[in-house]
PAFI-858271 format. One record per residue (C-alpha): residue in one letter; x, y, z. Coordinates in steps of 0.1 Angstrom, whole numbers. Each point is the difference from the previous one (the first is absolute). Layout:
// residues N
<atom code="A" c1="X" c2="Y" c3="Z"/>
...
// end
This chain:
// residues 457
<atom code="P" c1="0" c2="0" c3="0"/>
<atom code="L" c1="10" c2="36" c3="-6"/>
<atom code="A" c1="24" c2="1" c3="29"/>
<atom code="G" c1="14" c2="32" c3="14"/>
<atom code="P" c1="36" c2="5" c3="10"/>
<atom code="A" c1="15" c2="-5" c3="34"/>
<atom code="S" c1="3" c2="26" c3="26"/>
<atom code="A" c1="28" c2="24" c3="-7"/>
<atom code="S" c1="10" c2="4" c3="36"/>
<atom code="P" c1="32" c2="-18" c3="10"/>
<atom code="L" c1="-17" c2="-6" c3="34"/>
<atom code="A" c1="-26" c2="-22" c3="-16"/>
<atom code="A" c1="19" c2="-32" c3="6"/>
<atom code="G" c1="-13" c2="-26" c3="-24"/>
<atom code="A" c1="-30" c2="22" c3="-9"/>
<atom code="A" c1="-18" c2="-14" c3="-30"/>
<atom code="P" c1="-16" c2="17" c3="-30"/>
<atom code="A" c1="-34" c2="15" c3="4"/>
<atom code="T" c1="-31" c2="-11" c3="-19"/>
<atom code="A" c1="-29" c2="24" c3="-4"/>
<atom code="S" c1="-37" c2="-6" c3="5"/>
<atom code="P" c1="-17" c2="5" c3="-34"/>
<atom code="L" c1="-36" c2="2" c3="-10"/>
<atom code="T" c1="-7" c2="22" c3="30"/>
<atom code="A" c1="2" c2="37" c3="9"/>
<atom code="D" c1="33" c2="-10" c3="15"/>
<atom code="A" c1="12" c2="-14" c3="-33"/>
<atom code="G" c1="37" c2="-7" c3="-3"/>
<atom code="L" c1="24" c2="-6" c3="-29"/>
<atom code="A" c1="-21" c2="-25" c3="-18"/>
<atom code="G" c1="-11" c2="13" c3="-34"/>
<atom code="S" c1="26" c2="28" c3="2"/>
<atom code="P" c1="16" c2="14" c3="-31"/>
<atom code="S" c1="30" c2="-18" c3="-13"/>
<atom code="P" c1="27" c2="25" c3="13"/>
<atom code="F" c1="-12" c2="-7" c3="36"/>
<atom code="A" c1="2" c2="-37" c3="-6"/>
<atom code="A" c1="34" c2="3" c3="-14"/>
<atom code="A" c1="12" c2="20" c3="29"/>
<atom code="V" c1="-14" c2="-25" c3="24"/>
<atom code="G" c1="16" c2="-29" c3="-19"/>
<atom code="R" c1="34" c2="17" c3="3"/>
<atom code="A" c1="-4" c2="7" c3="37"/>
<atom code="L" c1="-11" c2="-35" c3="6"/>
<atom code="A" c1="29" c2="-15" c3="-18"/>
<atom code="D" c1="24" c2="22" c3="20"/>
<atom code="H" c1="-16" c2="-10" c3="32"/>
<atom code="A" c1="2" c2="-37" c3="-8"/>
<atom code="T" c1="37" c2="3" c3="-5"/>
<atom code="A" c1="5" c2="19" c3="32"/>
<atom code="S" c1="-20" c2="-18" c3="27"/>
<atom code="L" c1="-21" c2="-30" c3="-9"/>
<atom code="A" c1="25" c2="-29" c3="8"/>
<atom code="R" c1="-18" c2="-11" c3="32"/>
<atom code="V" c1="-16" c2="-31" c3="12"/>
<atom code="P" c1="-36" c2="-1" c3="-12"/>
<atom code="S" c1="-28" c2="0" c3="24"/>
<atom code="T" c1="-18" c2="-33" c3="7"/>
<atom code="P" c1="-33" c2="-6" c3="-20"/>
<atom code="A" c1="-32" c2="6" c3="19"/>
<atom code="A" c1="-23" c2="-27" c3="12"/>
<atom code="P" c1="-35" c2="1" c3="13"/>
<atom code="V" c1="-3" c2="8" c3="37"/>
<atom code="T" c1="-25" c2="-10" c3="27"/>
<atom code="Q" c1="-15" c2="20" c3="29"/>
<atom code="P" c1="15" c2="-9" c3="34"/>
<atom code="A" c1="-19" c2="-25" c3="20"/>
<atom code="G" c1="-9" c2="27" c3="25"/>
<atom code="G" c1="-15" c2="23" c3="-26"/>
<atom code="V" c1="12" c2="33" c3="-14"/>
<atom code="P" c1="32" c2="8" c3="19"/>
<atom code="A" c1="-1" c2="31" c3="22"/>
<atom code="S" c1="31" c2="13" c3="-18"/>
<atom code="A" c1="-21" c2="3" c3="-31"/>
<atom code="T" c1="-28" c2="20" c3="16"/>
<atom code="Q" c1="16" c2="21" c3="26"/>
<atom code="D" c1="10" c2="37" c3="-5"/>
<atom code="V" c1="36" c2="7" c3="-10"/>
<atom code="A" c1="17" c2="30" c3="14"/>
<atom code="N" c1="19" c2="25" c3="-22"/>
<atom code="P" c1="36" c2="-11" c3="-5"/>
<atom code="A" c1="27" c2="12" c3="23"/>
<atom code="A" c1="27" c2="-5" c3="-25"/>
<atom code="Q" c1="7" c2="31" c3="-20"/>
<atom code="P" c1="2" c2="-2" c3="-38"/>
<atom code="T" c1="31" c2="10" c3="-19"/>
<atom code="R" c1="-3" c2="31" c3="-22"/>
<atom code="S" c1="3" c2="-9" c3="-37"/>
<atom code="A" c1="-7" c2="31" c3="-20"/>
<atom code="Q" c1="-3" c2="-6" c3="-37"/>
<atom code="T" c1="1" c2="21" c3="-31"/>
<atom code="G" c1="-13" c2="-3" c3="-35"/>
<atom code="G" c1="-31" c2="-16" c3="-15"/>
<atom code="S" c1="-21" c2="32" c3="-3"/>
<atom code="Q" c1="-8" c2="8" c3="-36"/>
<atom code="D" c1="-31" c2="22" c3="0"/>
<atom code="E" c1="-26" c2="18" c3="20"/>
<atom code="W" c1="-20" c2="-31" c3="6"/>
<atom code="Y" c1="25" c2="-12" c3="27"/>
<atom code="D" c1="-3" c2="33" c3="18"/>
<atom code="D" c1="-38" c2="0" c3="-2"/>
<atom code="V" c1="-2" c2="-35" c3="15"/>
<atom code="V" c1="22" c2="11" c3="29"/>
<atom code="R" c1="-20" c2="32" c3="6"/>
<atom code="N" c1="-35" c2="-15" c3="-4"/>
<atom code="H" c1="-1" c2="-37" c3="4"/>
<atom code="L" c1="25" c2="-11" c3="28"/>
<atom code="G" c1="-13" c2="20" c3="29"/>
<atom code="L" c1="33" c2="17" c3="3"/>
<atom code="T" c1="9" c2="37" c3="1"/>
<atom code="P" c1="33" c2="9" c3="-17"/>
<atom code="P" c1="17" c2="32" c3="13"/>
<atom code="E" c1="-6" c2="31" c3="-20"/>
<atom code="G" c1="25" c2="8" c3="-28"/>
<atom code="V" c1="13" c2="-35" c3="-6"/>
<atom code="D" c1="-7" c2="-25" c3="-27"/>
<atom code="P" c1="-26" c2="-24" c3="16"/>
<atom code="Y" c1="13" c2="-32" c3="-16"/>
<atom code="D" c1="37" c2="8" c3="7"/>
<atom code="W" c1="-10" c2="8" c3="36"/>
<atom code="L" c1="-19" c2="-33" c3="2"/>
<atom code="T" c1="30" c2="-21" c3="-11"/>
<atom code="G" c1="22" c2="18" c3="24"/>
<atom code="T" c1="-21" c2="-13" c3="29"/>
<atom code="F" c1="5" c2="-37" c3="-9"/>
<atom code="V" c1="14" c2="-24" c3="26"/>
<atom code="T" c1="11" c2="-36" c3="2"/>
<atom code="V" c1="-9" c2="-24" c3="28"/>
<atom code="Q" c1="9" c2="-35" c3="12"/>
<atom code="V" c1="-31" c2="-21" c3="-6"/>
<atom code="F" c1="-5" c2="-38" c3="-5"/>
<atom code="G" c1="37" c2="-5" c3="7"/>
<atom code="V" c1="13" c2="22" c3="-28"/>
<atom code="T" c1="5" c2="37" c3="-8"/>
<atom code="S" c1="-28" c2="15" c3="-21"/>
<atom code="G" c1="3" c2="22" c3="-30"/>
<atom code="P" c1="-7" c2="38" c3="5"/>
<atom code="V" c1="-36" c2="7" c3="9"/>
<atom code="L" c1="-22" c2="27" c3="15"/>
<atom code="P" c1="4" c2="2" c3="38"/>
<atom code="R" c1="-37" c2="-8" c3="6"/>
<atom code="F" c1="3" c2="-31" c3="-23"/>
<atom code="A" c1="32" c2="-10" c3="19"/>
<atom code="T" c1="-20" c2="1" c3="32"/>
<atom code="K" c1="-26" c2="-23" c3="-14"/>
<atom code="L" c1="27" c2="-24" c3="-12"/>
<atom code="Q" c1="16" c2="1" c3="35"/>
<atom code="R" c1="-33" c2="-7" c3="17"/>
<atom code="A" c1="-7" c2="-29" c3="-24"/>
<atom code="S" c1="35" c2="-13" c3="5"/>
<atom code="A" c1="-5" c2="0" c3="38"/>
<atom code="R" c1="-33" c2="-18" c3="-3"/>
<atom code="A" c1="13" c2="-26" c3="-25"/>
<atom code="E" c1="31" c2="-6" c3="22"/>
<atom code="Q" c1="-21" c2="-9" c3="30"/>
<atom code="M" c1="-23" c2="-22" c3="-20"/>
<atom code="I" c1="30" c2="-19" c3="-14"/>
<atom code="R" c1="14" c2="-4" c3="35"/>
<atom code="D" c1="-33" c2="-13" c3="12"/>
<atom code="R" c1="-2" c2="-25" c3="-29"/>
<atom code="L" c1="36" c2="-12" c3="6"/>
<atom code="T" c1="-7" c2="-3" c3="38"/>
<atom code="A" c1="-31" c2="-21" c3="-7"/>
<atom code="A" c1="21" c2="-22" c3="-22"/>
<atom code="G" c1="26" c2="-5" c3="28"/>
<atom code="T" c1="26" c2="26" c3="-11"/>
<atom code="T" c1="5" c2="30" c3="23"/>
<atom code="V" c1="20" c2="28" c3="-15"/>
<atom code="A" c1="18" c2="21" c3="26"/>
<atom code="G" c1="18" c2="24" c3="-23"/>
<atom code="A" c1="-9" c2="16" c3="-33"/>
<atom code="L" c1="-18" c2="-20" c3="-26"/>
<atom code="T" c1="24" c2="-15" c3="-26"/>
<atom code="R" c1="-3" c2="6" c3="-38"/>
<atom code="E" c1="-14" c2="-35" c3="-3"/>
<atom code="Q" c1="-27" c2="7" c3="27"/>
<atom code="W" c1="-10" c2="33" c3="-17"/>
<atom code="N" c1="2" c2="-15" c3="-35"/>
<atom code="V" c1="4" c2="35" c3="-14"/>
<atom code="G" c1="30" c2="11" c3="-20"/>
<atom code="S" c1="-9" c2="35" c3="-13"/>
<atom code="V" c1="-25" c2="28" c3="6"/>
<atom code="S" c1="1" c2="27" c3="-27"/>
<atom code="G" c1="-11" c2="36" c3="0"/>
<atom code="W" c1="0" c2="31" c3="-22"/>
<atom code="D" c1="22" c2="4" c3="-30"/>
<atom code="A" c1="5" c2="27" c3="-26"/>
<atom code="G" c1="-11" c2="-22" c3="-29"/>
<atom code="R" c1="-36" c2="-3" c3="11"/>
<atom code="R" c1="-24" c2="23" c3="-19"/>
<atom code="R" c1="-33" c2="-5" c3="18"/>
<atom code="G" c1="-18" c2="-18" c3="28"/>
<atom code="S" c1="9" c2="-4" c3="37"/>
<atom code="H" c1="36" c2="-10" c3="-7"/>
<atom code="A" c1="6" c2="34" c3="-15"/>
<atom code="F" c1="-9" c2="16" c3="33"/>
<atom code="G" c1="17" c2="-23" c3="25"/>
<atom code="Q" c1="-31" c2="-17" c3="12"/>
<atom code="A" c1="4" c2="-35" c3="-14"/>
<atom code="T" c1="24" c2="-29" c3="3"/>
<atom code="D" c1="7" c2="-32" c3="-18"/>
<atom code="I" c1="11" c2="-29" c3="22"/>
<atom code="D" c1="23" c2="-26" c3="-16"/>
<atom code="Y" c1="-7" c2="13" c3="-35"/>
<atom code="F" c1="13" c2="-29" c3="-20"/>
<atom code="E" c1="-15" c2="-28" c3="21"/>
<atom code="N" c1="-35" c2="16" c3="-1"/>
<atom code="P" c1="-8" c2="11" c3="-36"/>
<atom code="Y" c1="-30" c2="18" c3="-14"/>
<atom code="V" c1="-18" c2="-32" c3="-11"/>
<atom code="A" c1="-29" c2="15" c3="-20"/>
<atom code="H" c1="-23" c2="29" c3="-7"/>
<atom code="E" c1="25" c2="28" c3="-9"/>
<atom code="A" c1="-13" c2="28" c3="-21"/>
<atom code="G" c1="5" c2="1" c3="-37"/>
<atom code="T" c1="-10" c2="-19" c3="-31"/>
<atom code="A" c1="33" c2="-20" c3="-1"/>
<atom code="E" c1="-4" c2="-10" c3="36"/>
<atom code="Q" c1="-36" c2="-12" c3="-6"/>
<atom code="A" c1="13" c2="-21" c3="-28"/>
<atom code="V" c1="26" c2="-15" c3="24"/>
<atom code="D" c1="-28" c2="-8" c3="25"/>
<atom code="A" c1="-19" c2="-19" c3="-26"/>
<atom code="Q" c1="30" c2="-22" c3="-6"/>
<atom code="T" c1="10" c2="-5" c3="36"/>
<atom code="G" c1="-34" c2="-6" c3="15"/>
<atom code="P" c1="-4" c2="-36" c3="-11"/>
<atom code="G" c1="34" c2="-8" c3="16"/>
<atom code="Y" c1="-11" c2="12" c3="34"/>
<atom code="D" c1="-32" c2="-21" c3="-4"/>
<atom code="R" c1="19" c2="-31" c3="-11"/>
<atom code="A" c1="22" c2="1" c3="31"/>
<atom code="V" c1="-30" c2="3" c3="23"/>
<atom code="M" c1="-19" c2="-28" c3="-18"/>
<atom code="L" c1="29" c2="-23" c3="5"/>
<atom code="F" c1="14" c2="11" c3="34"/>
<atom code="G" c1="-24" c2="24" c3="16"/>
<atom code="D" c1="-13" c2="-5" c3="36"/>
<atom code="G" c1="-32" c2="-15" c3="-13"/>
<atom code="T" c1="-22" c2="30" c3="11"/>
<atom code="R" c1="-2" c2="14" c3="-35"/>
<atom code="V" c1="2" c2="-14" c3="-35"/>
<atom code="L" c1="15" c2="33" c3="-14"/>
<atom code="S" c1="27" c2="24" c3="11"/>
<atom code="V" c1="-8" c2="33" c3="17"/>
<atom code="V" c1="23" c2="19" c3="-23"/>
<atom code="P" c1="-19" c2="2" c3="-34"/>
<atom code="N" c1="-34" c2="17" c3="-2"/>
<atom code="D" c1="-21" c2="-18" c3="-25"/>
<atom code="A" c1="-23" c2="-30" c3="6"/>
<atom code="V" c1="7" c2="-31" c3="-20"/>
<atom code="G" c1="-26" c2="-17" c3="-23"/>
<atom code="T" c1="-35" c2="10" c3="-9"/>
<atom code="G" c1="-36" c2="-7" c3="10"/>
<atom code="A" c1="-6" c2="-26" c3="27"/>
<atom code="D" c1="36" c2="-12" c3="-2"/>
<atom code="R" c1="14" c2="35" c3="8"/>
<atom code="I" c1="25" c2="0" c3="29"/>
<atom code="Q" c1="-1" c2="34" c3="18"/>
<atom code="R" c1="29" c2="16" c3="17"/>
<atom code="P" c1="-15" c2="17" c3="31"/>
<atom code="D" c1="32" c2="2" c3="20"/>
<atom code="R" c1="21" c2="18" c3="-25"/>
<atom code="I" c1="25" c2="26" c3="13"/>
<atom code="T" c1="-17" c2="29" c3="-19"/>
<atom code="N" c1="-32" c2="-7" c3="19"/>
<atom code="T" c1="13" c2="2" c3="36"/>
<atom code="P" c1="-20" c2="22" c3="23"/>
<atom code="R" c1="20" c2="22" c3="23"/>
<atom code="P" c1="-12" c2="-3" c3="36"/>
<atom code="A" c1="-12" c2="30" c3="19"/>
<atom code="A" c1="24" c2="21" c3="19"/>
<atom code="A" c1="24" c2="-21" c3="21"/>
<atom code="N" c1="9" c2="27" c3="26"/>
<atom code="D" c1="-11" c2="-20" c3="30"/>
<atom code="A" c1="3" c2="-36" c3="12"/>
<atom code="A" c1="-33" c2="-11" c3="-15"/>
<atom code="G" c1="8" c2="15" c3="-33"/>
<atom code="R" c1="35" c2="-16" c3="-1"/>
<atom code="E" c1="-16" c2="-34" c3="9"/>
<atom code="R" c1="-22" c2="3" c3="-31"/>
<atom code="L" c1="30" c2="11" c3="-21"/>
<atom code="Y" c1="20" c2="-29" c3="13"/>
<atom code="A" c1="-26" c2="-25" c3="-12"/>
<atom code="Q" c1="-4" c2="17" c3="-34"/>
<atom code="T" c1="37" c2="3" c3="-6"/>
<atom code="M" c1="6" c2="-36" c3="9"/>
<atom code="T" c1="-26" c2="-11" c3="-25"/>
<atom code="T" c1="15" c2="20" c3="-28"/>
<atom code="Y" c1="36" c2="-8" c3="10"/>
<atom code="N" c1="-7" c2="-37" c3="1"/>
<atom code="N" c1="-17" c2="0" c3="-34"/>
<atom code="L" c1="31" c2="16" c3="-15"/>
<atom code="A" c1="25" c2="-21" c3="20"/>
<atom code="S" c1="-18" c2="-31" c3="-11"/>
<atom code="D" c1="0" c2="10" c3="-36"/>
<atom code="S" c1="36" c2="10" c3="2"/>
<atom code="S" c1="9" c2="-34" c3="15"/>
<atom code="A" c1="-20" c2="-17" c3="-27"/>
<atom code="M" c1="20" c2="18" c3="-26"/>
<atom code="Q" c1="33" c2="-13" c3="15"/>
<atom code="R" c1="-13" c2="-36" c3="-2"/>
<atom code="Y" c1="-14" c2="5" c3="-35"/>
<atom code="F" c1="33" c2="11" c3="-15"/>
<atom code="A" c1="19" c2="-27" c3="20"/>
<atom code="L" c1="-18" c2="-25" c3="-23"/>
<atom code="V" c1="23" c2="10" c3="-29"/>
<atom code="Y" c1="28" c2="22" c3="15"/>
<atom code="P" c1="26" c2="-7" c3="27"/>
<atom code="P" c1="-10" c2="19" c3="31"/>
<atom code="P" c1="21" c2="31" c3="8"/>
<atom code="D" c1="24" c2="3" c3="29"/>
<atom code="L" c1="-21" c2="21" c3="24"/>
<atom code="T" c1="30" c2="10" c3="20"/>
<atom code="S" c1="23" c2="12" c3="-28"/>
<atom code="S" c1="4" c2="33" c3="-19"/>
<atom code="T" c1="12" c2="-21" c3="-29"/>
<atom code="P" c1="-28" c2="-12" c3="-23"/>
<atom code="T" c1="-7" c2="-37" c3="-7"/>
<atom code="A" c1="-1" c2="-8" c3="-37"/>
<atom code="A" c1="-35" c2="-4" c3="-13"/>
<atom code="T" c1="6" c2="-30" c3="-22"/>
<atom code="P" c1="-33" c2="-19" c3="-7"/>
<atom code="H" c1="-4" c2="-37" c3="2"/>
<atom code="D" c1="-28" c2="-25" c3="-5"/>
<atom code="I" c1="-27" c2="-3" c3="27"/>
<atom code="D" c1="7" c2="-30" c3="23"/>
<atom code="A" c1="-24" c2="-29" c3="-6"/>
<atom code="A" c1="-7" c2="-4" c3="37"/>
<atom code="A" c1="-7" c2="38" c3="3"/>
<atom code="A" c1="-25" c2="-2" c3="-29"/>
<atom code="Q" c1="-17" c2="-31" c3="15"/>
<atom code="A" c1="-3" c2="18" c3="33"/>
<atom code="L" c1="-18" c2="30" c3="-17"/>
<atom code="L" c1="-24" c2="-22" c3="-19"/>
<atom code="P" c1="-28" c2="-3" c3="26"/>
<atom code="R" c1="0" c2="37" c3="6"/>
<atom code="I" c1="-2" c2="7" c3="-37"/>
<atom code="Q" c1="-27" c2="-25" c3="-6"/>
<atom code="A" c1="-21" c2="16" c3="28"/>
<atom code="L" c1="1" c2="34" c3="-17"/>
<atom code="P" c1="-31" c2="13" c3="-18"/>
<atom code="P" c1="2" c2="-4" c3="-38"/>
<atom code="V" c1="4" c2="38" c3="-5"/>
<atom code="A" c1="29" c2="0" c3="25"/>
<atom code="Q" c1="17" c2="-29" c3="-19"/>
<atom code="Q" c1="-3" c2="20" c3="-32"/>
<atom code="R" c1="17" c2="30" c3="18"/>
<atom code="L" c1="27" c2="-23" c3="14"/>
<atom code="F" c1="9" c2="-15" c3="-33"/>
<atom code="D" c1="-6" c2="31" c3="-21"/>
<atom code="G" c1="-30" c2="-16" c3="-18"/>
<atom code="H" c1="18" c2="-33" c3="-8"/>
<atom code="V" c1="-9" c2="-25" c3="27"/>
<atom code="P" c1="20" c2="-32" c3="-4"/>
<atom code="D" c1="-20" c2="-30" c3="-13"/>
<atom code="P" c1="4" c2="-23" c3="17"/>
<atom code="L" c1="4" c2="21" c3="32"/>
<atom code="D" c1="28" c2="-21" c3="15"/>
<atom code="A" c1="34" c2="7" c3="16"/>
<atom code="A" c1="19" c2="-2" c3="-32"/>
<atom code="G" c1="-24" c2="23" c3="-18"/>
<atom code="V" c1="1" c2="25" c3="29"/>
<atom code="A" c1="38" c2="0" c3="1"/>
<atom code="T" c1="2" c2="5" c3="-38"/>
<atom code="A" c1="-26" c2="28" c3="-1"/>
<atom code="L" c1="11" c2="20" c3="30"/>
<atom code="R" c1="37" c2="4" c3="-7"/>
<atom code="P" c1="-3" c2="24" c3="-30"/>
<atom code="L" c1="-26" c2="20" c3="19"/>
<atom code="I" c1="22" c2="3" c3="30"/>
<atom code="E" c1="29" c2="11" c3="-21"/>
<atom code="R" c1="-22" c2="26" c3="-18"/>
<atom code="D" c1="-13" c2="13" c3="34"/>
<atom code="Y" c1="35" c2="4" c3="13"/>
<atom code="E" c1="9" c2="21" c3="-30"/>
<atom code="R" c1="-33" c2="20" c3="1"/>
<atom code="M" c1="5" c2="7" c3="37"/>
<atom code="G" c1="34" c2="15" c3="-9"/>
<atom code="G" c1="22" c2="-27" c3="13"/>
<atom code="T" c1="25" c2="7" c3="-28"/>
<atom code="A" c1="-9" c2="37" c3="-6"/>
<atom code="T" c1="25" c2="28" c3="6"/>
<atom code="N" c1="-20" c2="30" c3="-10"/>
<atom code="A" c1="-13" c2="11" c3="34"/>
<atom code="G" c1="-10" c2="37" c3="0"/>
<atom code="T" c1="-14" c2="1" c3="-35"/>
<atom code="A" c1="-36" c2="0" c3="-12"/>
<atom code="G" c1="-14" c2="-35" c3="-1"/>
<atom code="D" c1="27" c2="-16" c3="21"/>
<atom code="R" c1="-10" c2="-32" c3="18"/>
<atom code="P" c1="-5" c2="-6" c3="37"/>
<atom code="F" c1="33" c2="-18" c3="5"/>
<atom code="A" c1="21" c2="21" c3="-24"/>
<atom code="T" c1="33" c2="12" c3="12"/>
<atom code="R" c1="28" c2="22" c3="-15"/>
<atom code="G" c1="22" c2="-30" c3="-4"/>
<atom code="A" c1="21" c2="1" c3="31"/>
<atom code="A" c1="6" c2="-35" c3="15"/>
<atom code="A" c1="-9" c2="13" c3="35"/>
<atom code="Q" c1="-33" c2="12" c3="-13"/>
<atom code="R" c1="-9" c2="-33" c3="-15"/>
<atom code="A" c1="10" c2="-18" c3="32"/>
<atom code="Q" c1="-27" c2="21" c3="18"/>
<atom code="R" c1="-26" c2="3" c3="-28"/>
<atom code="D" c1="-8" c2="-33" c3="-17"/>
<atom code="P" c1="-34" c2="-17" c3="-5"/>
<atom code="R" c1="15" c2="-31" c3="16"/>
<atom code="R" c1="2" c2="19" c3="33"/>
<atom code="G" c1="-37" c2="10" c3="0"/>
<atom code="F" c1="-10" c2="37" c3="2"/>
<atom code="M" c1="-1" c2="8" c3="37"/>
<atom code="T" c1="24" c2="0" c3="29"/>
<atom code="L" c1="-15" c2="27" c3="23"/>
<atom code="P" c1="-6" c2="-12" c3="36"/>
<atom code="F" c1="-36" c2="2" c3="11"/>
<atom code="E" c1="9" c2="20" c3="30"/>
<atom code="V" c1="16" c2="27" c3="-21"/>
<atom code="V" c1="-30" c2="2" c3="-24"/>
<atom code="F" c1="-25" c2="2" c3="28"/>
<atom code="S" c1="19" c2="25" c3="20"/>
<atom code="L" c1="4" c2="24" c3="-30"/>
<atom code="R" c1="-37" c2="-3" c3="-8"/>
<atom code="A" c1="-8" c2="7" c3="37"/>
<atom code="E" c1="17" c2="33" c3="-5"/>
<atom code="G" c1="-25" c2="9" c3="-27"/>
<atom code="L" c1="24" c2="-8" c3="-29"/>
<atom code="R" c1="-13" c2="-15" c3="-32"/>
<atom code="W" c1="15" c2="-34" c3="-10"/>
<atom code="G" c1="6" c2="0" c3="-37"/>
<atom code="A" c1="-10" c2="-36" c3="-2"/>
<atom code="C" c1="-37" c2="6" c3="8"/>
<atom code="D" c1="-7" c2="36" c3="10"/>
<atom code="L" c1="3" c2="17" c3="-34"/>
<atom code="G" c1="-34" c2="-12" c3="-15"/>
<atom code="G" c1="4" c2="-9" c3="-36"/>
<atom code="A" c1="38" c2="7" c3="1"/>
<atom code="S" c1="6" c2="-25" c3="29"/>
<atom code="G" c1="28" c2="-25" c3="-5"/>
<atom code="D" c1="31" c2="21" c3="11"/>
<atom code="I" c1="11" c2="-25" c3="27"/>
<atom code="Q" c1="30" c2="20" c3="12"/>
<atom code="H" c1="-17" c2="34" c3="3"/>
<atom code="F" c1="-14" c2="20" c3="30"/>
<atom code="D" c1="-10" c2="36" c3="-1"/>
<atom code="D" c1="-19" c2="27" c3="19"/>
<atom code="G" c1="-23" c2="8" c3="-29"/>
<atom code="A" c1="-31" c2="-7" c3="20"/>
<atom code="A" c1="7" c2="29" c3="24"/>
<atom code="H" c1="17" c2="23" c3="-25"/>
<atom code="V" c1="-12" c2="-6" c3="-35"/>
<atom code="I" c1="24" c2="10" c3="-28"/>
<atom code="P" c1="-20" c2="13" c3="-30"/>
<atom code="Q" c1="7" c2="-13" c3="-35"/>
<atom code="R" c1="28" c2="19" c3="-17"/>
<atom code="P" c1="-11" c2="16" c3="-32"/>
<atom code="A" c1="13" c2="-17" c3="-31"/>
// end
């Protein structure tokens, strides 16, 4: 997806490129003119060379509510942080009066008289230690929300570890946080919350924009990738749904039509979560959405493992994606599940060519070319990230990027505690809180509280 460049601040240790939120008033880079995309591509390539050789975060898995119910650490109030942010004044990025108008009239801020509003805004930016890493430069009030979310998430993680028999006396480790980068503002962004320091992308490469970006080219990509998300779920989903939550459209027609009620573009945002009762409702809703996505992401891992060697999840060096025939035993194990699918789902699974006879050999022969095609359509070999019509897993070609962003890894690593805690601060999760543009797994912004208007073309 049309990915933005990384934070320009040297203090943004490991900060990842920023992805915007298109199709909304807070629209980002998606659908931007080609000079913007070119600038983004250059910045992304530079950033990859500089700072992306790190151990990837662990893929997400569905979570369960503790036996005692919603934990108190999820619902209790969190005090404002005692730790002071680090000043990280930035320059650049402002190109026209639109920026100044947003600062004056849409952010609830009052710039001093006689100064350029946008230049003043970027001069106020700070970085903070959150989720075990240093953030990119952001607005001070956004930094406070990140800090509060980090404090809540930390206690929730400690509670989970303690319940599992692991008591953590000191700081959480990188593995316990499972977060490697938290981005912020950068001069290459031209619109949306990222351009004003009120958005972040967490572990950018591991958590791509899976679908529903703005633009004709992106819609064409969605049409090609949607069946792959569904095939993975039909073969390896958790059994609660026939179809993935990522695509939009129903499958089939008439009485055989399979609806998609749980899709990510149709996720209702709970009412205000500014008290314990509200946070308890938000906890339940977030867990449902998170588990749907985590389940689909896990299914994708198993789907591509039918034909490709699994990647080394602990290495910043990519594993070669050399396809092989589907193991006969694996095909045989899938057969009962495939035979139980409704006929219209079988048509979707085999792209209209259901094997006859429907046996293990036929399944293995029919699925391999579809899985290879899905890998390519998802962007498993693409290196054009940052251009119109790029695919969800496209990179700029650097090995460290491919080690982190690969369909074989699934599409989500974010810890549940981090996702919930950020939403509890009123932030929008790009995966499900952007309406028709939902699908930006990495992205969190303050666009609900401070709406950024669409920038004129």
